PyMOL Python script that loads the backbone (N, CA, C, O; Angstrom):
from pymol import cmd

cmd.read_pdbstr("""\
ATOM      1  N   MET A   1    -111.048 101.699 121.808  1.00  0.00           N
ATOM      2  CA  MET A   1    -112.698 101.525 122.156  1.00  0.00           C
ATOM      3  C   MET A   1    -113.093 100.436 122.949  1.00  0.00           C
ATOM      4  O   MET A   1    -112.687  99.347 122.543  1.00  0.00           O
ATOM      5  N   ASN A   2    -113.894 100.432 124.149  1.00  0.00           N
ATOM      6  CA  ASN A   2    -114.309  99.630 124.806  1.00  0.00           C
ATOM      7  C   ASN A   2    -115.582  98.899 124.498  1.00  0.00           C
ATOM      8  O   ASN A   2    -116.628  99.470 124.188  1.00  0.00           O
ATOM      9  N   LEU A   3    -115.446  97.737 124.590  1.00  0.00           N
ATOM     10  CA  LEU A   3    -116.530  96.753 123.792  1.00  0.00           C
ATOM     11  C   LEU A   3    -117.187  95.821 124.956  1.00  0.00           C
ATOM     12  O   LEU A   3    -116.459  95.506 125.897  1.00  0.00           O
ATOM     13  N   PRO A   4    -118.221  95.476 124.934  1.00  0.00           N
ATOM     14  CA  PRO A   4    -119.054  94.904 125.773  1.00  0.00           C
ATOM     15  C   PRO A   4    -118.380  93.191 125.471  1.00  0.00           C
ATOM     16  O   PRO A   4    -117.702  92.763 124.537  1.00  0.00           O
ATOM     17  N   LYS A   5    -118.848  92.603 126.544  1.00  0.00           N
ATOM     18  CA  LYS A   5    -118.547  91.235 126.535  1.00  0.00           C
ATOM     19  C   LYS A   5    -119.301  90.279 125.589  1.00  0.00           C
ATOM     20  O   LYS A   5    -118.867  89.364 124.889  1.00  0.00           O
ATOM     21  N   PHE A   6    -120.463  90.715 125.753  1.00  0.00           N
ATOM     22  CA  PHE A   6    -121.619  90.068 124.647  1.00  0.00           C
ATOM     23  C   PHE A   6    -122.034  91.049 123.863  1.00  0.00           C
ATOM     24  O   PHE A   6    -121.727  92.227 124.047  1.00  0.00           O
ATOM     25  N   VAL A   7    -122.883  90.565 122.781  1.00  0.00           N
ATOM     26  CA  VAL A   7    -123.650  91.330 121.814  1.00  0.00           C
ATOM     27  C   VAL A   7    -124.797  90.573 121.355  1.00  0.00           C
ATOM     28  O   VAL A   7    -124.618  89.360 121.247  1.00  0.00           O
ATOM     29  N   ILE A   8    -126.074  91.093 121.027  1.00  0.00           N
ATOM     30  CA  ILE A   8    -127.242  90.199 120.610  1.00  0.00           C
ATOM     31  C   ILE A   8    -127.049  90.586 119.040  1.00  0.00           C
ATOM     32  O   ILE A   8    -126.841  91.703 118.566  1.00  0.00           O
ATOM     33  N   ALA A   9    -127.185  89.273 118.340  1.00  0.00           N
ATOM     34  CA  ALA A   9    -127.652  89.427 116.913  1.00  0.00           C
ATOM     35  C   ALA A   9    -128.705  88.855 116.172  1.00  0.00           C
ATOM     36  O   ALA A   9    -129.064  87.732 116.528  1.00  0.00           O
ATOM     37  N   ASP A  10    -129.211  89.323 115.327  1.00  0.00           N
ATOM     38  CA  ASP A  10    -130.582  88.714 114.703  1.00  0.00           C
ATOM     39  C   ASP A  10    -130.340  88.841 113.486  1.00  0.00           C
ATOM     40  O   ASP A  10    -129.385  89.518 113.104  1.00  0.00           O
ATOM     41  N   ASN A  11    -131.115  88.249 112.700  1.00  0.00           N
ATOM     42  CA  ASN A  11    -131.054  88.116 111.054  1.00  0.00           C
ATOM     43  C   ASN A  11    -132.291  87.720 110.325  1.00  0.00           C
ATOM     44  O   ASN A  11    -132.654  86.580 110.618  1.00  0.00           O
ATOM     45  N   SER A  12    -132.945  88.258 109.570  1.00  0.00           N
ATOM     46  CA  SER A  12    -134.302  87.963 109.226  1.00  0.00           C
ATOM     47  C   SER A  12    -134.113  86.822 108.188  1.00  0.00           C
ATOM     48  O   SER A  12    -135.131  86.567 107.545  1.00  0.00           O
ATOM     49  N   ASP A  13    -133.078  86.132 107.917  1.00  0.00           N
ATOM     50  CA  ASP A  13    -133.280  84.996 107.146  1.00  0.00           C
ATOM     51  C   ASP A  13    -133.252  83.498 108.291  1.00  0.00           C
ATOM     52  O   ASP A  13    -133.519  82.343 107.960  1.00  0.00           O
ATOM     53  N   PHE A  14    -132.906  83.918 109.463  1.00  0.00           N
ATOM     54  CA  PHE A  14    -133.019  83.139 110.251  1.00  0.00           C
ATOM     55  C   PHE A  14    -134.102  83.472 111.566  1.00  0.00           C
ATOM     56  O   PHE A  14    -133.752  83.627 112.735  1.00  0.00           O
ATOM     57  N   PRO A  15    -135.438  83.533 111.064  1.00  0.00           N
ATOM     58  CA  PRO A  15    -136.395  84.306 112.607  1.00  0.00           C
ATOM     59  C   PRO A  15    -136.252  83.465 113.725  1.00  0.00           C
ATOM     60  O   PRO A  15    -136.428  83.977 114.830  1.00  0.00           O
ATOM     61  N   ASP A  16    -135.983  82.338 113.652  1.00  0.00           N
ATOM     62  CA  ASP A  16    -136.058  81.736 115.189  1.00  0.00           C
ATOM     63  C   ASP A  16    -134.871  81.383 115.848  1.00  0.00           C
ATOM     64  O   ASP A  16    -134.864  80.559 116.762  1.00  0.00           O
ATOM     65  N   ASP A  17    -133.769  82.009 115.402  1.00  0.00           N
ATOM     66  CA  ASP A  17    -132.897  81.813 115.908  1.00  0.00           C
ATOM     67  C   ASP A  17    -132.497  83.045 116.905  1.00  0.00           C
ATOM     68  O   ASP A  17    -133.139  84.079 116.721  1.00  0.00           O
ATOM     69  N   ILE A  18    -131.616  83.058 117.830  1.00  0.00           N
ATOM     70  CA  ILE A  18    -131.098  84.121 118.633  1.00  0.00           C
ATOM     71  C   ILE A  18    -129.563  83.928 118.988  1.00  0.00           C
ATOM     72  O   ILE A  18    -129.082  83.078 119.738  1.00  0.00           O
ATOM     73  N   PHE A  19    -128.968  84.827 118.336  1.00  0.00           N
ATOM     74  CA  PHE A  19    -127.429  84.750 118.598  1.00  0.00           C
ATOM     75  C   PHE A  19    -126.594  85.707 119.316  1.00  0.00           C
ATOM     76  O   PHE A  19    -126.561  86.916 119.086  1.00  0.00           O
ATOM     77  N   ILE A  20    -125.967  85.124 120.143  1.00  0.00           N
ATOM     78  CA  ILE A  20    -125.398  85.819 120.790  1.00  0.00           C
ATOM     79  C   ILE A  20    -123.829  85.953 120.515  1.00  0.00           C
ATOM     80  O   ILE A  20    -123.292  84.852 120.634  1.00  0.00           O
ATOM     81  N   ILE A  21    -123.036  86.856 120.220  1.00  0.00           N
ATOM     82  CA  ILE A  21    -121.745  86.898 120.199  1.00  0.00           C
ATOM     83  C   ILE A  21    -120.757  87.403 121.258  1.00  0.00           C
ATOM     84  O   ILE A  21    -120.798  88.519 121.777  1.00  0.00           O
ATOM     85  N   HIS A  22    -119.900  86.474 121.502  1.00  0.00           N
ATOM     86  CA  HIS A  22    -118.952  86.777 122.632  1.00  0.00           C
ATOM     87  C   HIS A  22    -117.818  87.379 122.345  1.00  0.00           C
ATOM     88  O   HIS A  22    -117.151  86.628 121.634  1.00  0.00           O
ATOM     89  N   LEU A  23    -117.133  88.639 122.613  1.00  0.00           N
ATOM     90  CA  LEU A  23    -116.365  89.366 121.977  1.00  0.00           C
ATOM     91  C   LEU A  23    -115.074  89.276 122.714  1.00  0.00           C
ATOM     92  O   LEU A  23    -114.113  89.640 122.037  1.00  0.00           O
ATOM     93  N   ASP A  24    -114.760  88.821 124.120  1.00  0.00           N
ATOM     94  CA  ASP A  24    -113.563  88.384 124.598  1.00  0.00           C
ATOM     95  C   ASP A  24    -113.137  87.466 124.087  1.00  0.00           C
ATOM     96  O   ASP A  24    -113.780  86.942 123.178  1.00  0.00           O
ATOM     97  N   PHE A  25    -111.717  86.874 124.556  1.00  0.00           N
ATOM     98  CA  PHE A  25    -111.505  85.680 123.967  1.00  0.00           C
ATOM     99  C   PHE A  25    -111.874  84.632 125.006  1.00  0.00           C
ATOM    100  O   PHE A  25    -111.714  84.868 126.204  1.00  0.00           O
ATOM    101  N   PRO A  26    -112.396  83.401 124.537  1.00  0.00           N
ATOM    102  CA  PRO A  26    -112.021  82.903 123.089  1.00  0.00           C
ATOM    103  C   PRO A  26    -113.549  83.540 122.171  1.00  0.00           C
ATOM    104  O   PRO A  26    -114.676  83.349 122.630  1.00  0.00           O
ATOM    105  N   GLN A  27    -113.329  84.214 120.987  1.00  0.00           N
ATOM    106  CA  GLN A  27    -114.386  85.022 120.374  1.00  0.00           C
ATOM    107  C   GLN A  27    -115.362  83.785 119.619  1.00  0.00           C
ATOM    108  O   GLN A  27    -114.916  82.957 118.825  1.00  0.00           O
ATOM    109  N   PHE A  28    -116.690  83.876 120.041  1.00  0.00           N
ATOM    110  CA  PHE A  28    -117.480  82.639 119.208  1.00  0.00           C
ATOM    111  C   PHE A  28    -118.761  83.277 119.400  1.00  0.00           C
ATOM    112  O   PHE A  28    -119.040  84.152 120.220  1.00  0.00           O
ATOM    113  N   ILE A  29    -119.750  82.549 118.256  1.00  0.00           N
ATOM    114  CA  ILE A  29    -121.274  83.062 118.160  1.00  0.00           C
ATOM    115  C   ILE A  29    -122.020  81.640 118.788  1.00  0.00           C
ATOM    116  O   ILE A  29    -121.697  80.470 118.582  1.00  0.00           O
ATOM    117  N   ILE A  30    -122.845  82.042 119.411  1.00  0.00           N
ATOM    118  CA  ILE A  30    -123.870  80.783 120.044  1.00  0.00           C
ATOM    119  C   ILE A  30    -125.333  80.877 119.870  1.00  0.00           C
ATOM    120  O   ILE A  30    -125.831  81.776 120.547  1.00  0.00           O
ATOM    121  N   ASN A  31    -126.063  80.275 119.233  1.00  0.00           N
ATOM    122  CA  ASN A  31    -127.036  80.171 118.874  1.00  0.00           C
ATOM    123  C   ASN A  31    -128.084  79.833 120.226  1.00  0.00           C
ATOM    124  O   ASN A  31    -128.058  78.734 120.780  1.00  0.00           O
ATOM    125  N   LEU A  32    -128.705  80.588 120.519  1.00  0.00           N
ATOM    126  CA  LEU A  32    -129.379  80.155 122.092  1.00  0.00           C
ATOM    127  C   LEU A  32    -130.617  79.148 121.641  1.00  0.00           C
ATOM    128  O   LEU A  32    -131.113  78.416 122.498  1.00  0.00           O
ATOM    129  N   LYS A  33    -131.037  79.129 120.469  1.00  0.00           N
ATOM    130  CA  LYS A  33    -131.901  78.192 120.279  1.00  0.00           C
ATOM    131  C   LYS A  33    -131.565  76.432 120.656  1.00  0.00           C
ATOM    132  O   LYS A  33    -132.181  75.653 121.384  1.00  0.00           O
ATOM    133  N   ASP A  34    -130.452  76.262 119.902  1.00  0.00           N
ATOM    134  CA  ASP A  34    -129.981  75.026 120.373  1.00  0.00           C
ATOM    135  C   ASP A  34    -128.548  74.925 121.057  1.00  0.00           C
ATOM    136  O   ASP A  34    -128.047  73.803 121.132  1.00  0.00           O
ATOM    137  N   ASP A  35    -127.892  75.962 121.535  1.00  0.00           N
ATOM    138  CA  ASP A  35    -126.665  76.039 121.830  1.00  0.00           C
ATOM    139  C   ASP A  35    -125.643  75.746 121.058  1.00  0.00           C
ATOM    140  O   ASP A  35    -124.582  75.666 121.677  1.00  0.00           O
ATOM    141  N   GLU A  36    -125.582  75.555 119.915  1.00  0.00           N
ATOM    142  CA  GLU A  36    -124.758  75.664 119.094  1.00  0.00           C
ATOM    143  C   GLU A  36    -123.459  76.808 118.675  1.00  0.00           C
ATOM    144  O   GLU A  36    -123.671  77.989 118.401  1.00  0.00           O
ATOM    145  N   VAL A  37    -122.283  76.244 118.695  1.00  0.00           N
ATOM    146  CA  VAL A  37    -121.469  77.311 118.893  1.00  0.00           C
ATOM    147  C   VAL A  37    -120.326  77.020 117.815  1.00  0.00           C
ATOM    148  O   VAL A  37    -119.825  75.981 117.385  1.00  0.00           O
ATOM    149  N   GLU A  38    -120.111  78.474 117.541  1.00  0.00           N
ATOM    150  CA  GLU A  38    -119.107  78.678 116.281  1.00  0.00           C
ATOM    151  C   GLU A  38    -117.925  79.505 116.813  1.00  0.00           C
ATOM    152  O   GLU A  38    -118.065  80.664 117.203  1.00  0.00           O
ATOM    153  N   PHE A  39    -116.987  78.979 116.809  1.00  0.00           N
ATOM    154  CA  PHE A  39    -115.780  79.963 117.216  1.00  0.00           C
ATOM    155  C   PHE A  39    -115.184  80.941 115.900  1.00  0.00           C
ATOM    156  O   PHE A  39    -115.076  80.428 114.786  1.00  0.00           O
ATOM    157  N   LEU A  40    -114.880  82.120 116.090  1.00  0.00           N
ATOM    158  CA  LEU A  40    -114.512  82.974 115.356  1.00  0.00           C
ATOM    159  C   LEU A  40    -113.013  83.074 115.038  1.00  0.00           C
ATOM    160  O   LEU A  40    -112.533  83.682 114.082  1.00  0.00           O
ATOM    161  N   GLU A  41    -112.423  82.470 115.867  1.00  0.00           N
ATOM    162  CA  GLU A  41    -110.918  82.168 115.742  1.00  0.00           C
ATOM    163  C   GLU A  41    -110.590  80.930 115.950  1.00  0.00           C
ATOM    164  O   GLU A  41    -111.375  80.130 116.459  1.00  0.00           O
ATOM    165  N   ASP A  42    -109.205  80.579 115.523  1.00  0.00           N
ATOM    166  CA  ASP A  42    -108.377  79.298 115.805  1.00  0.00           C
ATOM    167  C   ASP A  42    -108.168  78.965 117.272  1.00  0.00           C
ATOM    168  O   ASP A  42    -107.742  79.944 117.885  1.00  0.00           O
ATOM    169  N   ILE A  43    -108.303  78.090 117.879  1.00  0.00           N
ATOM    170  CA  ILE A  43    -107.950  77.373 118.781  1.00  0.00           C
ATOM    171  C   ILE A  43    -106.604  76.558 118.778  1.00  0.00           C
ATOM    172  O   ILE A  43    -106.377  75.634 117.996  1.00  0.00           O
ATOM    173  N   GLU A  44    -105.808  76.974 119.670  1.00  0.00           N
ATOM    174  CA  GLU A  44    -104.717  76.109 119.758  1.00  0.00           C
ATOM    175  C   GLU A  44    -104.896  75.061 120.689  1.00  0.00           C
ATOM    176  O   GLU A  44    -105.502  75.193 121.753  1.00  0.00           O
ATOM    177  N   ASP A  45    -104.329  73.941 120.256  1.00  0.00           N
ATOM    178  CA  ASP A  45    -104.406  72.479 120.906  1.00  0.00           C
ATOM    179  C   ASP A  45    -104.325  72.487 122.458  1.00  0.00           C
ATOM    180  O   ASP A  45    -104.973  71.719 123.169  1.00  0.00           O
ATOM    181  N   GLU A  46    -103.347  73.563 122.971  1.00  0.00           N
ATOM    182  CA  GLU A  46    -103.215  73.240 124.265  1.00  0.00           C
ATOM    183  C   GLU A  46    -104.336  74.189 125.121  1.00  0.00           C
ATOM    184  O   GLU A  46    -104.804  73.965 126.238  1.00  0.00           O
ATOM    185  N   ASP A  47    -104.585  75.261 124.260  1.00  0.00           N
ATOM    186  CA  ASP A  47    -105.795  75.743 124.836  1.00  0.00           C
ATOM    187  C   ASP A  47    -107.111  75.440 124.658  1.00  0.00           C
ATOM    188  O   ASP A  47    -108.060  76.105 125.073  1.00  0.00           O
ATOM    189  N   GLU A  48    -107.159  74.343 123.983  1.00  0.00           N
ATOM    190  CA  GLU A  48    -108.590  73.533 123.990  1.00  0.00           C
ATOM    191  C   GLU A  48    -109.214  73.155 125.388  1.00  0.00           C
ATOM    192  O   GLU A  48    -110.340  73.445 125.793  1.00  0.00           O
ATOM    193  N   LYS A  49    -108.146  72.385 126.085  1.00  0.00           N
ATOM    194  CA  LYS A  49    -108.254  71.709 127.113  1.00  0.00           C
ATOM    195  C   LYS A  49    -108.897  72.811 128.231  1.00  0.00           C
ATOM    196  O   LYS A  49    -109.927  72.462 128.807  1.00  0.00           O
ATOM    197  N   GLU A  50    -108.461  73.796 128.468  1.00  0.00           N
ATOM    198  CA  GLU A  50    -108.588  74.826 129.330  1.00  0.00           C
ATOM    199  C   GLU A  50    -110.446  75.449 128.606  1.00  0.00           C
ATOM    200  O   GLU A  50    -111.419  75.774 129.285  1.00  0.00           O
ATOM    201  N   LEU A  51    -110.369  75.425 127.606  1.00  0.00           N
ATOM    202  CA  LEU A  51    -111.627  76.109 126.975  1.00  0.00           C
ATOM    203  C   LEU A  51    -112.702  75.481 127.366  1.00  0.00           C
ATOM    204  O   LEU A  51    -113.687  76.063 127.821  1.00  0.00           O
ATOM    205  N   GLU A  52    -112.568  73.811 127.173  1.00  0.00           N
ATOM    206  CA  GLU A  52    -113.814  73.175 127.507  1.00  0.00           C
ATOM    207  C   GLU A  52    -114.599  73.217 128.851  1.00  0.00           C
ATOM    208  O   GLU A  52    -115.811  73.007 128.903  1.00  0.00           O
ATOM    209  N   SER A  53    -113.773  73.525 130.014  1.00  0.00           N
ATOM    210  CA  SER A  53    -114.361  73.633 131.327  1.00  0.00           C
ATOM    211  C   SER A  53    -115.011  75.329 131.188  1.00  0.00           C
ATOM    212  O   SER A  53    -116.080  75.651 131.707  1.00  0.00           O
ATOM    213  N   GLU A  54    -114.221  76.195 130.472  1.00  0.00           N
ATOM    214  CA  GLU A  54    -114.667  77.726 130.686  1.00  0.00           C
ATOM    215  C   GLU A  54    -115.941  77.946 129.926  1.00  0.00           C
ATOM    216  O   GLU A  54    -116.705  78.860 130.235  1.00  0.00           O
ATOM    217  N   MET A  55    -116.270  76.803 128.556  1.00  0.00           N
ATOM    218  CA  MET A  55    -117.221  77.410 128.122  1.00  0.00           C
ATOM    219  C   MET A  55    -118.466  77.060 128.185  1.00  0.00           C
ATOM    220  O   MET A  55    -119.373  77.422 127.436  1.00  0.00           O
ATOM    221  N   GLU A  56    -118.536  76.097 129.400  1.00  0.00           N
ATOM    222  CA  GLU A  56    -120.149  75.853 130.113  1.00  0.00           C
ATOM    223  C   GLU A  56    -120.578  77.112 130.663  1.00  0.00           C
ATOM    224  O   GLU A  56    -121.674  77.661 130.552  1.00  0.00           O
ATOM    225  N   HIS A  57    -119.206  77.605 131.473  1.00  0.00           N
ATOM    226  CA  HIS A  57    -119.372  78.702 131.960  1.00  0.00           C
ATOM    227  C   HIS A  57    -119.863  79.834 131.358  1.00  0.00           C
ATOM    228  O   HIS A  57    -120.847  80.362 131.877  1.00  0.00           O
ATOM    229  N   LEU A  58    -119.260  80.433 130.125  1.00  0.00           N
ATOM    230  CA  LEU A  58    -119.597  81.309 129.106  1.00  0.00           C
ATOM    231  C   LEU A  58    -120.982  81.098 128.377  1.00  0.00           C
ATOM    232  O   LEU A  58    -121.732  82.027 128.078  1.00  0.00           O
ATOM    233  N   ILE A  59    -121.223  79.798 128.134  1.00  0.00           N
ATOM    234  CA  ILE A  59    -122.558  79.386 127.498  1.00  0.00           C
ATOM    235  C   ILE A  59    -123.825  80.030 128.725  1.00  0.00           C
ATOM    236  O   ILE A  59    -124.822  80.673 128.396  1.00  0.00           O
ATOM    237  N   THR A  60    -123.556  79.760 129.738  1.00  0.00           N
ATOM    238  CA  THR A  60    -124.582  80.148 130.683  1.00  0.00           C
ATOM    239  C   THR A  60    -124.608  81.495 131.081  1.00  0.00           C
ATOM    240  O   THR A  60    -125.675  81.967 131.474  1.00  0.00           O
ATOM    241  N   LEU A  61    -123.452  82.277 131.032  1.00  0.00           N
ATOM    242  CA  LEU A  61    -123.222  83.891 131.137  1.00  0.00           C
ATOM    243  C   LEU A  61    -123.913  84.214 129.857  1.00  0.00           C
ATOM    244  O   LEU A  61    -124.846  84.967 130.139  1.00  0.00           O
ATOM    245  N   ALA A  62    -123.871  83.968 128.494  1.00  0.00           N
ATOM    246  CA  ALA A  62    -124.741  84.228 127.186  1.00  0.00           C
ATOM    247  C   ALA A  62    -126.079  84.068 127.507  1.00  0.00           C
ATOM    248  O   ALA A  62    -126.704  85.128 127.538  1.00  0.00           O
ATOM    249  N   GLY A  63    -126.747  82.998 127.771  1.00  0.00           N
ATOM    250  CA  GLY A  63    -127.950  82.884 128.681  1.00  0.00           C
ATOM    251  C   GLY A  63    -128.490  83.838 129.401  1.00  0.00           C
ATOM    252  O   GLY A  63    -129.597  84.266 129.073  1.00  0.00           O
ATOM    253  N   GLU A  64    -127.782  84.381 130.574  1.00  0.00           N
ATOM    254  CA  GLU A  64    -127.791  85.144 131.508  1.00  0.00           C
ATOM    255  C   GLU A  64    -128.365  86.546 130.640  1.00  0.00           C
ATOM    256  O   GLU A  64    -129.454  87.115 130.715  1.00  0.00           O
ATOM    257  N   PHE A  65    -127.031  86.870 129.705  1.00  0.00           N
ATOM    258  CA  PHE A  65    -127.074  88.406 129.209  1.00  0.00           C
ATOM    259  C   PHE A  65    -128.331  88.390 128.425  1.00  0.00           C
ATOM    260  O   PHE A  65    -129.199  89.263 128.435  1.00  0.00           O
ATOM    261  N   TYR A  66    -128.321  87.344 127.780  1.00  0.00           N
ATOM    262  CA  TYR A  66    -129.984  87.832 126.879  1.00  0.00           C
ATOM    263  C   TYR A  66    -130.875  87.648 127.667  1.00  0.00           C
ATOM    264  O   TYR A  66    -131.850  88.209 127.168  1.00  0.00           O
ATOM    265  N   ASP A  67    -131.256  87.058 128.916  1.00  0.00           N
ATOM    266  CA  ASP A  67    -132.310  87.328 129.893  1.00  0.00           C
ATOM    267  C   ASP A  67    -132.495  88.975 130.279  1.00  0.00           C
ATOM    268  O   ASP A  67    -133.421  89.739 130.009  1.00  0.00           O
ATOM    269  N   ARG A  68    -131.495  89.155 130.867  1.00  0.00           N
ATOM    270  CA  ARG A  68    -131.174  90.409 131.529  1.00  0.00           C
ATOM    271  C   ARG A  68    -131.663  91.540 130.284  1.00  0.00           C
ATOM    272  O   ARG A  68    -132.513  92.379 130.581  1.00  0.00           O
ATOM    273  N   GLU A  69    -131.066  91.509 128.853  1.00  0.00           N
ATOM    274  CA  GLU A  69    -131.161  92.325 127.890  1.00  0.00           C
ATOM    275  C   GLU A  69    -133.018  92.444 127.571  1.00  0.00           C
ATOM    276  O   GLU A  69    -133.811  93.385 127.529  1.00  0.00           O
ATOM    277  N   MET A  70    -133.112  91.153 127.418  1.00  0.00           N
ATOM    278  CA  MET A  70    -135.114  90.977 127.215  1.00  0.00           C
ATOM    279  C   MET A  70    -135.808  91.813 128.478  1.00  0.00           C
ATOM    280  O   MET A  70    -136.697  92.643 128.285  1.00  0.00           O
ATOM    281  N   GLU A  71    -135.262  91.468 129.855  1.00  0.00           N
ATOM    282  CA  GLU A  71    -136.136  92.212 130.599  1.00  0.00           C
ATOM    283  C   GLU A  71    -135.757  93.656 130.613  1.00  0.00           C
ATOM    284  O   GLU A  71    -136.747  94.338 130.879  1.00  0.00           O
ATOM    285  N   ARG A  72    -134.957  94.183 130.471  1.00  0.00           N
ATOM    286  CA  ARG A  72    -134.663  95.354 130.213  1.00  0.00           C
ATOM    287  C   ARG A  72    -135.657  96.186 128.898  1.00  0.00           C
ATOM    288  O   ARG A  72    -136.304  97.209 129.122  1.00  0.00           O
ATOM    289  N   TYR A  73    -135.600  95.537 127.626  1.00  0.00           N
ATOM    290  CA  TYR A  73    -136.230  95.687 126.674  1.00  0.00           C
ATOM    291  C   TYR A  73    -137.914  95.923 127.027  1.00  0.00           C
ATOM    292  O   TYR A  73    -138.726  96.775 126.665  1.00  0.00           O
ATOM    293  N   GLU A  74    -137.980  94.963 127.741  1.00  0.00           N
ATOM    294  CA  GLU A  74    -139.830  94.774 128.247  1.00  0.00           C
ATOM    295  C   GLU A  74    -140.082  95.990 128.874  1.00  0.00           C
ATOM    296  O   GLU A  74    -141.193  96.494 128.711  1.00  0.00           O
ATOM    297  N   GLU A  75    -139.088  96.663 129.697  1.00  0.00           N
ATOM    298  CA  GLU A  75    -139.403  97.771 130.877  1.00  0.00           C
ATOM    299  C   GLU A  75    -139.634  99.114 129.966  1.00  0.00           C
ATOM    300  O   GLU A  75    -139.901 100.188 130.505  1.00  0.00           O
TER     301      GLU A  75
END
""", "prot")
cmd.dss("prot")
cmd.show_as("cartoon", "prot")
cmd.util.cbc("prot")
cmd.orient("prot")
């Protein structure tokens, strides 16, 4: 099965939050309300340094994904 890189999630218990789930490595959930990130898998110490620079880019991509999806939804 082919999975998208990002998916949007919401929850009525958290009405002000916008969650984006990243399904590639590293798998994580970001709350766009405050950019809080929760990793869904354990990160090895040697991978952590590489991820620091990559995460900034992935967070930007998550925001761009959300904006694009909202534009498509409004059409």
